N, C-alpha and C positions, 0 to 999 in steps of 0.2 A: 495645387492645377495639374492638370490631368491629360492623358494622354492615350488616343485612342488601340489596342492593341488589337489586329483587323478584325475593329468591329464587334466583338464580342464584351470584351472584359473592360474599364477602365480601369486605370494602373494610376495610382499617389504614389510617386516616389519621394518619401521624405526625403532627400536632396531636398527636391524640389523647395522644402518649408523650412531652411536655413538647417537641418542636421548636422549636428558636426564628428566625424569617426575619431576622435581622439584620445576614447575612452573614459574621459573624466568630465565632459561637460554632460549635462544634464539637458537633454534631450526631455526631454517630456512634453513641451509646450509646443513644440514642432512633432510632433509624434502624434501627437494624440488635433492637432489641425489634419492631418494626411487624413487619420481614423475618422473625425467628423464629418468634411468634404468625402471623402470615402462613402459615410453610409448613406448621404441623398441620392446615391446613386445604386448602390452596390458599385459591387469590384473588387481590389486590391490591391492593396495596402505595400508597396514595397519596400524589403533594408535590403541594401545596394551590402556589397562585399565592406568589413569595415570593422571596428568595434564602438557603439551607440552603446553610451549608458541613458537610463531612464529613468523616472521616477513610476509612480504609480499608471498605467492605460487602463481604459476603460474603452472595452469594445462593443462593436454596435453591430445588431443586424443587418447581413447580407455582407458582411465584411471580411475578407482574405487576409489574415497579414500574413506575408512570404517572408521566409527568412532568404535569401539567394545563397549560396552559395559562397563559402568565405566570410560572411558575416555572424556578427558577433551580436547578442541584444543585450544587456548588463541590466541586473537593479541594481537600485541603489540600495545599499544598506544604511542611507543616514532615518531617519526617521523623520524627519521633515521633508522630504521626495515621496511616503509612501503616505498614502490616502487610506486610513482607518474608516473600514466602511461597517460599522459593526450597531452603527445607532444609524445607518440610514430605513427607515420604514417600512422599503418597498427588499432592505434584503435579511440575510439569514446574523441573528443575534449572535455573537459570542465568534467571532476573526478577528481577536484582540489581535492591533500589530497590524492589521491589515493586508495587504496583498499586493502583486506587483503586474498582472495580468486581470483583469477582474469584470466581470460582465454578467448580468442580468435583468431578465423575467424579456431575452432575446431568440434567435433566429437566424437559422443558418449562419451559422461561424465558424469560421476554417482557418485553422494555424499550421502553417505548412510549410515545407519548402527543403535544403538542405545547410542551414544556418543553427546555428546556436542559442540556447538560452542559459544564462549563467548568473547563478543566483546568489554567489557567490560564498561560499560558506568559506568556504578555509578563512575567509576575514571574521569569522563569531567561535569556531569553533578549535579549543586548545585541548594539549594532553597534558593532564595536571600530573599521571604515574598515577591514576587513580589504581590499580590493578596491580601494581606494585613488578612492575619491570616484563608484565606480559605484551604490554602493550596492545589491549587487544578488546577490555571495555568503552562503552560507550564514550564522546571526549564533553569534556568539560564542556560550558557556556559562555564565553564573555564578550558581550557586549549586543545588539537590535540585531533580530532578524524578523525576516519578513516569510509570507507563501509565495511559491514561486505565483500559486494563479487560483483562483477561487472563480467559479463558474457557474454561476445559479440558474435554474427554468431556463435552461436553453435548450432551444429544440432544435435537431440537427445540427447537430456539432460535430464536427469532423477534425481532427490533431493527426497530421500525418511525415514522419519523413523525419523530423526537423529531430535535435538534441536537446536534451538540458541537461545540465550541467550544474554542478558541486551546490544543489539547494540546503538551504539555510534548514529548511520549515519543511512542509508536506511541496508535493511537485505539481501534483494535475488534480487538484481539488474537484470533481465534479458534480453539483449539490443538485437535489430535483432535474437533473438534465432528463428530454428524452431523442430516442434515434440519436441514440452514440455512434462513434470509431474511431476507434486510438491506433494507427498502423503504419508499423514500422518506427515506431521511435526509438529511439537513443535515448535512455535517463542512466546518466554514470554522475552517482554522487559518491559522497565517500561513504565505504561499509564499514563506517565507526560514528557515522554522523545521527544523535537522539532527534527521533523528530523528523525523518527525510523519507516520509514514506516515497514508493513511485506515483503510483495512480490508487487515487481515490474513488473509487463510486457511490457517492453516499446516498441515498433514497432513489437512486437512477433509475431508469427503465429504457429496453429493450437498447443495451452496450455491446458492443462486439468491440475487446480486444482481442488482437493479435502482430505475430509476425515481431515482437520486440526486442529490447536488451535490457536490462535494469541490473544495474547495483545500486543499493543501498544500505544503508545501516540499519532501519525500521524497516518495515515491511516493502516489500517489493510494490503488492497488489491484495489492497484490504479493501471488502465491500464491507460499508458502512450503513448504521438510521440510527443517527443521532436522532434527538430530540427535538431538536428546530424545524431537524430539516422533513423528518417524518411527519408532525404537525399541519409544515404544510403539504406537503407531494407526497405523501404515503408509503409505502413500501417497497423497498429495492428489489429486482425482479425482473429477468431475462437478461442476463448476464453471462456468454460465452467470451472464452479465453484463451484462449490457442495460439500454439509454435512462436513459444515465449522460451526467454533461456532468463533465468533470474537466480539473483545472490542477494542476500539483506542477512545480518547476524541477525532477525528477529524471523517472521515466516515470507517464503515464497506466496503462499496464498494466503491470507486472513479474513476470514467472514466474523467479524463483529468486533470490538469486544461491545463497542455500544450500539444495542438493538432494543430501542424504542420501541422500532416498529419493527413487521417479518421483511429477512431475508427465506427468496425462494427462488426457483429454478434457474441456476447457476450450473453452469457446464466448464471446465477447467480438466483441458485435454492436450495429450503431442505438448511436452511444454521438461525442458529437463532446468533442474534445479541443483545451485554447483555454492558449499557450502553455504549453505542453510543454518540456524537455530533451529528451522522446524521447515519442512516439507507444506504440508498446511494443517493450517488452527482455524478451530472454529468453537470459538463462543458464545456464548448466552448469558447474560447480566442483571438486562434492562425487563424484563417481562413480553417481550417479542419472543417468534417462533422463528427457528430458521432449517427450512423444509426442503425436501427435492431438491437436491444438490448433488452430481456426474461429478467425479474423479476419474481419469487414465488417461493410463499412458503418461507415465511419468518415473523420470528417469534422474539421477541421480545424488546427491548426497545429504546428511545430514551430521554436523559436530555443534560440541561445546564448547563455549568462548568464556575467556575469562571474568567474572565480574568485577565490579568495583567495590573498592573496601573506604568507611568514614567519608564517602558524599551525599545528600540531601537528595539533588537531583541527578535521574537517570544514570544510580549507580548500579545496575546490571541489566542483560538483555531478557526479554521474554523469550525462553525454551535454554533445553538442557540436550537438544540432539534428536529431540522429537520427529519420527517419522510423519507421524498423525498424532493430531491431541485435538482432544474434541471434551470439552467445557462446561459445564451448569452448575455455576456456584454463586454466592452470595458476592455481593462488593464488599470492600471494606466498608468496615461500621454499621453494614448494609443487613436485613433480613427480609428483604421483602421476594416475591417471586422469582426467580431469574429468567423463568423464559424454557424456554419447548427445544429441543433437536432431535429430529427427525427424519427419518426416507434421507438417508446420506449411507449411496455405494461408492465403493473404489474396486478399480480392475485394472489390469497391469500395471502395476505397481512397481520398479525398479530400482529399490535405495538402498545407500548404506548408511546405516544411521549409528549410533552412543546411547541414545537411550528409549523410553520402553516405547508401543504401541500402543497410547495412552489414553480412555475414554469416561470420563466420571461425571454421573450427575450428579444431584442428590435426593430425598427423599421426598419432596416434595414437586425435582423437577429431574424423574427419567425419562435417559436417554432411548430414545424407541428405533426401529429398526433398521440396525448399522448393518453393512456387508462389507467384505474383505472379502476379494476372488480374483485368480488367478494373477498372483504376486509374490514378487522376492523380496527377501527384507534379507541382510546380513547386519546381520554390529562388529561391528568393526573400528578399531579403533585410530582415532587417525589425529587426534589434536593433543596438545600437552595436559588435558585435564581427564580424571578417571569419575567414571558414574556416580553418583549414592542421595540426588537430591529430583526431591516432585519441584515442578513450579507449575503453580494453581493462579499466578497473576492475574491481571488482579481482583483479589479474593480475600474469607477472611482468612483462607491453609494459606495463600500466600507459598513461600517458598519453604523447604522441611526436608530433611534428612529418611531418607529410603531407598533399601538397596531397592535395584533394576530390575523387572520383570520383563522378557522381551512383548505379553502382555498385560495391561492391567484394565479390570473394568472395575467402574461403582457404581451400584445404580444403575444399570443397563437392561433392557427387554426388549431381546432379541435380537441379536449378535449372530451373525456369522462370518469368521473366518477362514478361508480356504489359501494356502497358497506352500510356499517353500518358507522359512523362515529359521538362521542357521545363527548362532553366534562362533563370530571367530575369535580363535584362540586367542587373538587378545585383548577382549574382555570377556574372557571365562568369568574369569576372577568376580566379578560387578554383574555380566545380566544371567536371568536364572528365567526357571520357567516361569509360565503364565501363573497371575498371580488376579484369581474373578472370585468379589465377596460375595458376601451369603447374600444380600441385598441384590444382586443379579437376578435374571431370570432364563430362560429360551436360549442358552448360550450354547452355539454348537463353532467348535476347533477341529480345522484336519490341515495337519501339518505334516 
């Protein structure tokens, strides 16, 4: 059923299709019917106030999914309600367990409004006390979980205003998308949830992410070039991230580790990182090049959290409180060329931290042309754990004991560091002078 809104846009209210706002009925057929009708004319599918449970929804070109204030669209946790598109010949391989919101080869899709999309992570996360009383390490997994969204090859994607809540896997996964605007959304996930990334632009181009508030256990924003997406859509490039507040027990901004293709032309600016394991992490592991990255005007803090013990899945976070982390190394069990990191600039960084400025390559993957300027970093104790390990996950080096210099450089060519770098009395026993290995050259430090 349709209604004309001022003669400009057709609206399709899911109540007109028989949807029930009881929070328990699966409304997939009713909501999908509204989407299919809307796709014929273009327009808006309206989710009114109420709690609407649903299985997988396939979004279509020229459709706006609009969540009115007070509406909650709930992703089912039942495997039979979720479609697995991993064998769809038109879609990417490897999205096991399917997804809640799905689109592929589409144009002009919008997800917006003042409502909430609920991933029900609370039904699958369990605190098994794996860190022996700290209650800080990643939670255990018990039950089926699916990613909240998987949007592939959408040209003209907009996600605005809405709240994503309690995702149990990746929240906003965009693969091979172009001309993307993510504006003013909130992602409020469990900050101990493994794999509940905030926003994942994977092989995307021309992306603006701004005015967002993101809380997650896994990385807040992570740029990727996974193998299947890179093979189909090429590099990840031209990404601007501004005016966001980010909290994660991994990285606020992560680039990599999946780097089968290149990642370039990225600006990360005017953001606050709050209680993150790392502020900015850049990895190459799979042969790609990460280059031309600008990071400026970032404030906040990084700290170390407890790791789990005696657990095979998600025993520990990636990061031990490093403000900036650049790593070109070999994946576990592999010796292939990791890739290249070059042309990275940082300026006006204001952070409290608990581990080193870490810049480490390998003999065949030297990190080049890195500049850190006009910055002030203070090493200050913030949590209940003392520094004393380096963390190069995922790599053959893994996690190992090491004293903590304020600056560590291995296989780096061309590094300029300028600014105020101070060690608070609370960490004087654990953090000391820089460690620049003989494998590095062209190092300038003005402290």
